[in-house]
N, C-alpha and C positions, 0 to 999 in steps of 0.2 A: 839526399841519399835515402832517407827512410821511405819516401814514396816509391822510389825505384825498387828498393828491396821488397816492399810489400807487393808491388806488381809482379815481381819475379817469383815471389812465394806463391801468389795466386795462380800463376801459370804452371807451377810444379805440383800443386795439390792434386790428389787423386780424383778421378771422375766419380767414384763412389766411396763412401765411408760407412763401414759396418753394413754394407749391402744397400745403403740408401743413396739414391741419385741426388744430384745437385738441385737446390731449391733457389729460386730467384730471391734476392734481398731487395727490400724497398726502404730507402732508395738504393739503387745499385751503387756499389763502392768497391774500389780496388783494395780497400782495407777489410772487407767483409766477405766471407764465403760461407755458404750453408748447405746442408744436406738433410733430406728427410723431413718428417712431420710427426712428432715435434722435432724442431730443427737442432742438429749438431752445428754449432757456429764457431768459425775461426775468425778472430779479430786480430789485425796486425797493428803494432805500434801503440799498445795500451800502456798506461802507467803501471809502475810496480805496485803489487797489491799491498794495501795498508797492513794486512795481517802478517806479512812476510817479515821474519826476524832472523838474526844470525843463527838461531837454534832451530829454525823451521826444518821439518823433515821434507826432503825432496825425493822425487821419483825420477830415476834416469831411464829413458827409453831411447835406444839407438843413439846414444851420445848426447841427447838433449835432456837437460835437467828441467823438471816441472815441479811447481809448487801447487799441491792440491788443496782446494777448499770445498767443503761440502755445502751444497745449497739445500733448500727445502725439497727440491725435486731433481736431484742430480749432483753433478760436480762441475766446478770450473777449475781448469788447470792453466797456470801461467808459466811460460818458459822463464828460465833464470840463467843469467850469465851470458846473454847474447846482446848484440848491439841494439836490437829492438825486442820488446816483449811481445810474445804471441800468446793470446788467450784462446783457450778451447773450452766451450761450454757444451757439456754432454748431459742431456736429460736422462732421468733414471729409467726411461723406457729402454735404454740400451745398456743394460748391466752385463758384465762389469764395465763401467764407464771407461776405465783405463784402456780397454781394447781400442778405443778410438785413437789413442796416442800412438799405438803400434803402427797404425796406418798413416798418421800425420807427421810423426817425428822425422822420417827420412827427408821429407820436403823442407822442413824447418832446418835440419842439419845441413842440407845442401845449399840453402839460400841465405840464411841469416847468420853472419859471422859471429864467432865468440867475441865477447867484449874483452878489451885489453884491461888488465888490472891497473 
């Protein structure tokens, strides 16, 4: 089911993110989509982040909860509370990085179901 959901998500993702056109990934994968250079990358089906705890602050965009982690040069956001975890890496060339979630969250909300408690 995870592979099917990731393929469905890939088909729903926007043609552009933050004005950046899609970039081929090497190797090609239905689990990976990228835009621009430096690349904004969406990975489907990643493990839960090690830093995530019960008290972690989440950001909610269009009904999708995201766990933000600051990187050396940007942010990685991992969805929370869905049947699959989606990871969005946004380089600091695209500040504010959270703007990418505004463009990507609708596709995640439409294709990746909420996890059952």
